[in-house]
C-alpha positions as CSV (number, residue, x, y, z in Angstrom):
1,M,-78.2,22.5,-305.8
2,I,-78.7,19.2,-304.1
3,K,-80.9,18.9,-300.8
4,P,-79.4,18.4,-297.6
5,I,-80.1,15.3,-295.8
6,H,-80.4,16.1,-292.3
7,V,-78.8,13.1,-290.0
8,A,-78.1,12.8,-286.6
9,V,-74.8,12.3,-285.1
10,A,-74.0,11.0,-281.5
11,I,-70.7,11.3,-279.9
12,L,-70.8,8.9,-277.4
13,Q,-68.3,9.8,-275.0
14,K,-66.9,7.7,-271.8
15,K,-65.6,9.7,-268.8
16,N,-61.7,9.3,-269.6
17,G,-63.0,11.0,-272.8
18,D,-62.7,8.1,-275.3
19,F,-65.7,8.1,-278.0
20,L,-67.0,5.4,-279.9
21,L,-66.7,5.1,-283.9
22,A,-68.4,2.7,-286.4
23,S,-67.0,1.1,-289.4
24,R,-69.7,1.2,-292.4
25,P,-70.4,-2.2,-293.4
26,Q,-70.3,-3.7,-296.5
27,G,-73.2,-2.6,-299.0
28,K,-73.5,0.9,-298.2
29,G,-71.6,3.7,-299.5
30,W,-68.2,4.6,-298.1
31,A,-68.2,1.0,-296.8
32,G,-65.1,0.5,-294.6
33,W,-64.8,4.1,-293.6
34,W,-65.2,5.1,-290.2
35,E,-67.8,7.6,-288.8
36,F,-69.6,8.5,-285.4
37,P,-73.0,6.5,-285.1
38,G,-76.1,8.0,-286.1
39,G,-78.7,8.3,-289.3
40,K,-81.0,10.1,-291.4
41,I,-83.5,12.3,-289.4
42,E,-86.9,11.9,-291.2
43,E,-89.3,14.4,-292.6
44,G,-91.0,16.1,-289.4
45,E,-88.9,14.3,-287.2
46,A,-86.9,16.2,-284.2
47,P,-82.9,15.7,-284.2
48,E,-83.2,14.6,-280.7
49,H,-85.9,11.8,-281.2
50,A,-84.1,10.7,-284.4
51,L,-80.7,10.4,-282.1
52,T,-82.5,8.2,-279.6
53,R,-83.9,6.1,-282.6
54,E,-80.8,5.6,-284.1
55,L,-78.7,4.7,-281.1
56,Q,-81.5,2.1,-280.4
57,E,-81.4,0.7,-283.8
58,E,-77.6,0.5,-284.4
59,L,-76.3,0.0,-281.1
60,G,-79.1,-1.1,-278.8
61,V,-78.7,1.6,-276.3
62,T,-81.0,4.7,-275.3
63,P,-79.3,8.0,-274.5
64,T,-79.8,9.5,-271.1
65,D,-77.6,12.3,-270.8
66,V,-77.3,14.3,-274.1
67,Q,-75.8,17.9,-274.8
68,T,-76.5,19.2,-278.6
69,W,-73.4,20.8,-279.9
70,I,-72.6,21.7,-283.3
71,L,-74.3,21.8,-286.6
72,R,-72.3,21.2,-290.1
73,N,-72.8,21.0,-293.8
74,Y,-70.6,18.7,-296.0
75,Y,-70.5,17.9,-299.5
76,Y,-69.8,14.5,-300.4
77,P,-69.0,14.1,-304.2
78,A,-70.2,10.9,-306.1
79,T,-68.0,7.6,-305.7
80,H,-68.5,4.2,-307.4
81,D,-70.9,3.3,-304.7
82,A,-72.5,6.2,-303.9
83,E,-74.2,8.9,-305.4
84,A,-73.5,13.1,-304.5
85,K,-74.9,14.3,-301.6
86,T,-74.8,17.3,-298.9
87,V,-75.3,16.3,-295.5
88,Q,-76.4,18.5,-292.7
89,L,-75.0,17.1,-289.5
90,H,-76.4,17.6,-286.2
91,F,-73.8,16.9,-283.9
92,F,-74.8,15.8,-280.1
93,F,-72.7,14.8,-277.1
94,V,-74.0,11.6,-275.6
95,W,-72.4,11.2,-271.9
96,A,-74.9,8.5,-270.5
97,W,-76.9,5.7,-271.7
98,E,-78.7,2.7,-270.7
99,G,-78.2,-0.6,-272.3
100,D,-74.8,-2.4,-273.7
101,V,-73.2,-0.9,-276.7
102,Q,-73.6,-3.7,-279.7
103,P,-73.3,-3.8,-283.4
104,L,-76.7,-4.6,-284.7
105,E,-76.3,-3.7,-287.9
106,G,-73.0,-5.5,-289.3
107,Q,-70.9,-2.7,-288.1
108,T,-67.5,-2.9,-286.5
109,L,-67.1,-0.8,-283.0
110,A,-64.0,0.8,-281.8
111,W,-63.5,3.3,-278.6
112,Q,-61.0,5.6,-279.7
113,S,-58.9,8.2,-277.8
114,P,-59.0,11.6,-279.2
115,K,-55.4,12.1,-279.2
116,H,-54.7,8.7,-280.3
117,I,-57.2,7.5,-283.4
118,Q,-56.0,4.1,-284.7
119,V,-58.6,3.6,-287.1
120,A,-58.6,4.5,-290.6
121,P,-60.2,6.1,-293.1
122,I,-62.2,8.5,-291.3
123,L,-65.5,10.0,-293.1
124,P,-64.1,13.6,-294.4
125,A,-67.1,15.1,-292.8
126,N,-66.0,13.9,-289.5
127,A,-62.5,14.8,-289.6
128,P,-62.6,18.3,-288.3
129,I,-64.7,17.0,-285.5
130,M,-61.7,14.8,-284.3
131,H,-59.6,17.5,-284.4
132,A,-61.8,19.7,-282.0
133,L,-62.1,16.6,-279.6
134,A,-58.6,16.4,-279.1
135,L,-59.1,19.8,-277.6
136,P,-60.3,19.8,-273.7
137,D,-63.3,22.1,-273.1
138,I,-61.7,24.2,-270.7
139,Y,-59.2,26.6,-271.8
140,A,-57.5,28.5,-268.8
141,I,-55.6,31.6,-268.8
142,S,-53.3,32.8,-266.2
143,N,-54.1,35.6,-263.7
144,V,-50.7,36.3,-261.9
145,E,-51.2,40.3,-261.8
146,E,-54.5,40.0,-260.1
147,M,-54.0,37.1,-257.8
148,G,-50.0,37.2,-257.0
149,K,-47.5,34.6,-258.2
150,G,-47.5,32.2,-255.1
151,P,-51.5,32.2,-254.9
152,F,-51.7,31.5,-258.4
153,L,-49.1,28.7,-258.6
154,K,-51.3,27.2,-255.9
155,A,-54.5,27.7,-257.8
156,L,-52.7,26.1,-261.1
157,A,-51.6,22.8,-259.1
158,L,-55.2,22.4,-258.1
159,A,-56.6,22.9,-261.3
160,L,-53.8,20.4,-262.5
161,N,-55.1,17.9,-260.1
162,Q,-58.7,18.2,-261.4
163,G,-57.7,17.9,-264.7
164,L,-57.0,20.8,-266.3
165,Q,-54.9,20.3,-269.9
166,L,-54.9,23.5,-271.9
167,L,-53.3,27.0,-270.3
168,Q,-52.5,30.2,-271.8
169,I,-49.8,32.2,-269.6
170,R,-51.2,35.8,-270.6
171,E,-49.1,38.7,-268.2
172,K,-48.2,41.3,-270.1
173,H,-47.0,43.4,-267.2
174,L,-43.9,41.0,-266.4
175,N,-40.5,42.1,-268.1
176,D,-38.7,39.5,-270.0
177,D,-36.8,37.6,-267.1
178,A,-39.7,37.7,-264.6
179,L,-42.1,36.0,-267.7
180,S,-39.2,33.4,-268.2
181,S,-39.1,32.4,-264.6
182,L,-42.9,32.2,-264.4
183,T,-43.0,30.3,-267.6
184,H,-40.6,27.9,-266.5
185,E,-42.1,27.2,-263.1
186,I,-45.5,26.5,-265.0
187,L,-44.1,24.1,-267.6
188,T,-42.5,22.2,-264.6
189,L,-45.6,22.2,-262.8
190,C,-47.7,20.9,-266.0
191,A,-45.2,18.4,-267.4
192,P,-46.4,15.3,-265.3
193,Y,-49.9,16.2,-266.3
194,E,-49.1,16.7,-270.5
195,T,-50.9,19.7,-270.0
196,K,-50.5,22.2,-273.1
197,V,-48.9,25.6,-272.6
198,L,-49.5,28.5,-274.9
199,L,-47.8,31.9,-274.3
200,N,-49.5,35.5,-275.2
201,A,-46.3,37.0,-276.3
202,D,-43.8,37.3,-279.4
203,I,-43.1,34.0,-281.4
204,A,-39.8,34.3,-280.8
205,I,-39.9,34.3,-277.1
206,A,-42.6,31.6,-277.3
207,R,-39.7,29.5,-279.2
208,K,-37.0,30.4,-276.9
209,L,-39.2,29.7,-273.7
210,G,-39.7,26.0,-275.2
211,V,-43.8,26.3,-274.3
212,H,-46.0,24.1,-276.6
213,G,-47.6,27.1,-278.4
214,I,-48.5,30.5,-278.7
215,H,-51.6,32.9,-278.6
216,L,-52.0,35.4,-280.7
217,N,-53.9,38.7,-280.2
218,S,-56.2,39.9,-283.1
219,V,-53.8,42.2,-284.5
220,S,-51.2,39.9,-284.6
221,L,-53.8,37.3,-286.2
222,M,-54.5,39.7,-289.0
223,Q,-50.9,40.7,-289.7
224,M,-50.0,36.8,-290.4
225,H,-49.4,34.9,-293.8
226,E,-48.8,31.7,-292.5
227,K,-49.4,29.7,-289.5
228,P,-46.1,29.2,-287.2
229,S,-44.6,25.6,-287.6
230,N,-44.3,23.4,-285.1
231,L,-46.2,25.3,-282.5
232,L,-49.7,24.8,-281.5
233,V,-51.3,28.1,-282.4
234,A,-54.4,29.7,-281.4
235,A,-56.0,33.2,-281.8
236,S,-58.0,36.0,-280.0
237,C,-60.9,37.1,-282.4
238,H,-63.7,39.4,-282.0
239,D,-65.5,39.2,-285.2
240,A,-66.1,37.0,-288.5
241,N,-63.5,38.6,-290.5
242,Q,-60.9,37.5,-287.5
243,L,-62.5,33.9,-287.3
244,A,-62.4,33.6,-291.5
245,K,-58.4,34.8,-291.0
246,A,-57.8,32.0,-288.1
247,E,-59.6,29.2,-290.2
248,Q,-57.8,30.4,-293.7
249,L,-54.6,30.0,-291.7
250,M,-55.5,26.7,-290.3
251,L,-54.5,27.5,-286.6
252,D,-55.4,25.1,-284.1
253,F,-58.2,27.1,-282.5
254,A,-59.6,30.4,-281.4
255,V,-60.9,32.0,-278.9
256,L,-64.2,34.5,-279.6
257,S,-64.7,37.3,-277.2
258,P,-66.6,39.2,-275.5
259,V,-69.5,36.9,-275.3
260,L,-70.8,38.5,-271.4
261,Q,-69.7,41.4,-269.7
262,T,-66.6,40.8,-267.6
263,R,-65.3,43.0,-264.3
264,S,-62.3,44.3,-266.5
265,H,-64.4,45.7,-269.2
266,P,-67.8,46.3,-267.9
267,S,-68.9,48.8,-270.5
268,A,-67.6,46.9,-273.4
269,T,-69.8,45.9,-276.2
270,T,-71.0,41.9,-275.9
271,L,-71.7,39.5,-278.3
272,G,-74.3,37.7,-276.5
273,W,-74.8,34.0,-277.0
274,T,-77.2,34.4,-279.8
275,Q,-74.5,36.2,-282.0
276,F,-71.8,33.9,-280.7
277,K,-73.7,31.2,-281.9
278,Q,-74.5,33.0,-285.5
279,L,-70.6,33.5,-285.9
280,V,-69.4,29.7,-284.7
281,M,-72.0,28.4,-287.5
282,H,-69.9,29.7,-290.4
283,T,-66.4,28.3,-289.3
284,S,-65.3,24.7,-288.7
285,L,-62.6,25.9,-286.2
286,P,-62.8,25.1,-282.9
287,V,-64.1,27.9,-281.4
288,Y,-63.7,28.6,-277.2
289,A,-66.3,31.3,-275.7
290,L,-64.4,34.0,-273.5
291,G,-65.8,37.1,-271.4
292,G,-67.4,36.5,-268.1
293,M,-67.3,32.6,-268.5
294,M,-67.9,30.5,-265.2
295,P,-67.9,26.8,-265.4
296,A,-71.5,27.1,-265.1
297,D,-71.8,28.5,-268.5
298,L,-70.2,25.3,-270.6
299,P,-73.5,24.0,-271.4
300,T,-74.8,27.0,-272.9
301,A,-71.3,27.3,-274.9
302,L,-71.6,23.8,-276.2
303,H,-75.2,24.4,-277.2
304,C,-73.9,27.3,-279.2
305,G,-71.5,25.3,-281.3
306,A,-68.4,26.0,-278.9
307,R,-65.7,23.5,-278.3
308,G,-65.8,25.0,-274.8
309,I,-65.1,28.1,-273.0
310,A,-61.9,30.3,-271.8
311,M,-61.5,31.8,-268.6
312,Q,-59.4,33.5,-267.0
313,R,-60.7,34.5,-263.1
314,G,-63.2,31.6,-263.4
315,A,-60.6,28.9,-264.0
316,W,-59.0,29.8,-260.5
317,Q,-61.9,29.7,-258.4
318,S,-62.1,26.4,-256.2
């Protein structure tokens, strides 16, 4: 087995979500392929220190606001210009830095929108990360049953103005007509913001109501044989087998719960952050943490490998 090469990888991200990619210069393996900035972690060097050193050497900047994210392994087969290798990638979000970004090692640089990547080819190890970055870090869940329709729609309008990009409609208490009416109102509110709306209901109902996607419960997930076409598809997961099934189906993302205690299920057995992190480490699927989440939990979730947090009550508190 090839001993892995440890690499510190920086996702330099602007406030609008754009991130920096670099094209590998001639003379290096995989020349011309695009990747996130970063480099090899030296023996005995902390990943955070390697990140700072590499950014100073490659781009002339010093990171000042850094958040550890996911750890990913990837095997690169041998090519005509590079030997086979296994890399262990330590990803970091870098939200602020000192200095002006400049190509100090002959590389080409490009700022890219997560939803509209304009450069190619992308190094294979980075492709799943691009997909994850196209998702926002907050996944909101509707709460009409508890709040009432009027107050909820008012809270939704406020959240949309504050940048909400991903919403699940989950209102099991509504009959078909009421759910159809609510969904229409929500889609109308969300349309100007290009916010994606998923429905926690039957796939046929989701298609009929014209939402962007479907959110499967864990039972439906385990019974499914292939991902529904032309829909954004997510699933609720509670253990490793369900996460593996979601990954096998190549769903767009999963929600793993319950991480912390919730008001609705105060006696439920929770995963806690340690077990959440262990489960997420074994999947390349973007995963949101659910259960007792509040906005203040986002840094912890990212540190444990989540793409973000899913919230029901916490999403609507101003």
